[in-house]
N, C-alpha and C positions, 0 to 999 in steps of 0.2 A: 652658959655652959651647955654643951650638946649632949644629948642623950642618945644611944644606939636604940633603935625600936626592936624589940625582940617579941615576935607574934606568941600567942597563946596557941594552945590545942585547938581551942574552940574556934579561933578565927581562921585557922586552915581547913576548915570543914566545907567551905563553898568552893568545891573543886569542879572545873569545867571537863567536858568530854570532849576528845579530838579524834578525828578520823584520819587514818592514813591509808591511801591506796599504793599497794606496794608493786603495781605493774611497773615493769621495767626499771625499778629502783635497785641501786647498790646496796647489798646486805649491810656492810659496815657502816656507811654514811647513814642510811636510815636508821640503824639501830643506836647510832650516836644521838641523833635528834630525839628519837623515842625516850632513851634513858634520861636525856635532860628534861623532857617534859615530864616524865613520871616523878623525877625528884623535884621539880619546880624551879629548876635553875633559870627558866624564863619569865619568872614573877619577880615582882621587887620586894617581896617578903620571904625570900629564900633564906632558910636556916638549915644548916646542914644535920642538925639532930632532929628535925621534924618532918612529917610527911606534908608538904606544902604543894604537892604536884597534882595534876589531873590525871583522869583516865584515858587510856589510848586504845582505839579500836583498830586493828590492822585488817584490811580485806585483800583478796587476790594474793595470799601468801606463796601460791603455787607460780606465781609468775615473776618472782624476784629474780636478780640477775647477780651473777658473780662475775669478778674481774680476773683476767689473766687466766691461768689454767686451774683456779682453785676448784672449779666443779669437779675435777678428777683428782686433783692433789690434796685437797682438804679432806680430813678425815673426822668423824664424830665417834666418841668412845662412850661406851657403858660398861659398868663392872656389876657383876651380880652380887660381890661381896666374898665369894669363895676363891680359892686358889684358882688360878687359870681361868678365871670367869670373865676376862675383859674381851670385849667384841667391837670391832670397828667397822664402819660403814664409809664409804665415799661420799661426798655431798651430793652427787648425782643421785645415788640411791635414795637417801634421806629426803630429797627434794620430791622424788617421785612417790615415796610412799607416806612420809609425814611431812609436810611442807611447813606446817605451823612450829615444828621443832626448831627449824633454822633459825627463825625470827626470835623465838623464845630465848635459845642459848645465846645468840649474840647479844640480846638485851641483857640477859642475866649476867654476862661476863663483863659488861659495862656499868653495872651497878655496884656500889660499895658493899664489900664483903662482911655485913653486920646484920643486927636484927633487923632492920629496916628493909632488907632486900626481899622477904617474904611478902612485906606489905606492898611494896612497890609492884612486885611480879603479880600480886592478886589483882592489881589495877590495870593490867595489860591483858587485852582480849584480841586473840589472833583467829582469823578465820580463813580456811583456804580458798573459799569462793567469795563471789561478790556480795553475798547475803549475810546479814547480821540482825541479831534482835536487841538492838539498842536505838532504835529509832526514838523511843519515847523521851530519851535523854537529850535529844536535839544536839548531836555532835558537831563541832565546827572542824572544817577541813585543816589540817595541820600541813603548811606547805613545808615540802622537803626539796 
């Protein structure tokens, strides 16, 4: 009789670090691969209710690409919580001011909306330039 292997919390602690260079990468396609890696869908021990994924470092976030006319037509919204407190900004302006926000928002919207979302987002490190402070972790390059 075959039994399904169910990993324990302790076995999912050996997590790898991955490096993604966002230069000339399309936002949505890159965010899909990053979200799958954060969840651990590329590992053989993937379990939906556990954190089986690795850490992802994204560099050169300001050099990311949008397809079509999304640079001017796509808007990012924030709300202060008060009446009439909604603000919107086109992707071109957000890319110039906070390039890391674009990648974080894209990955966040591709993760499941449950308690694990915060855990996964803590494992995502996004940098606007090519410098990062995680050399000691020896990240592997993630092919996208």
